[in-house]
N, C-alpha and C positions, 0 to 999 in steps of 0.2 A: 894601563892607560885607559882611557875613558873615550867613547863618542858620544856628544847629547846633539839631539835632533830636533828640530822646529815642528816634527809631523809623526804621529803614529805611524802612519802608510811608509814614511822614508825609514824609520827605525826597524820596521819588520821588513821591509825590503833589504837593509843593508843586512839583518841577520840571516834572511835567506842566503844573498851571494856571499857574506863571510863563511858561512858553515860550507857553503859549496865550493870554497876555494881553501877549505881544510885549515880555517885559522880557530884556535881555538878561544870560544867567546862565551861570555855569561851577560843575559839580560838581567838589568837590574835597574831600580827606580833612579833616577837623576837626582845627584848630591843637590841639598838646599843651596850650597856655596856658588852653582851654576845655573843661571837664568838661562832657561831653555822652554820652549813653548809645549815641549813633550815631556811627558813623564817617565818616558823609557830613554835608558840610556846601556850602552853595550860598553862590557868589559873586553879588554884583550889584553895578552902577553907585550912588552916592550919591544921584544925581539920580532914581533908581527908587523911590527909599525911600518917597513916598507911595503910589505904585502897589503897592508889594510889600504894606506893611501892609494896603490894602484887600483884595486877594486873601485874603491870611493870615485877616484877619478875618470876610470875607464866607463863605467857605469853610470856616471853623473847622479848621483845618490846626493841629495840636498842634507848636509848636516848645519849644526849649531859650529861644531869644531872640536877637535880632538884636545884633550887635557891630560895633564899628567899629576899624579898626585905631590904635592909638595907638603913640607912639614905642616902648614896651614892653608888646608884647602887645597884648590888645583890650580895649577898654569897653563895657559892655552897656547899650543904650539903653533906655530907658522905651518902653512900647509902647501 
């Protein structure tokens, strides 16, 4: 799974919050298939989706969206 952001500040804030919540994450470049205002995205395991959504909502992190890899590109999930 992948979180895309509109700002680098929000990406770095989410990184800190998710690491604190003990979610296994990786910072990566935003894939070209996803239009976002920030070049950084966060990869995380699908089994942590519920925890990730809780952190984003509780901490009011501004995101472009949460995306799931599909055969060709990415599909945006409803939040």
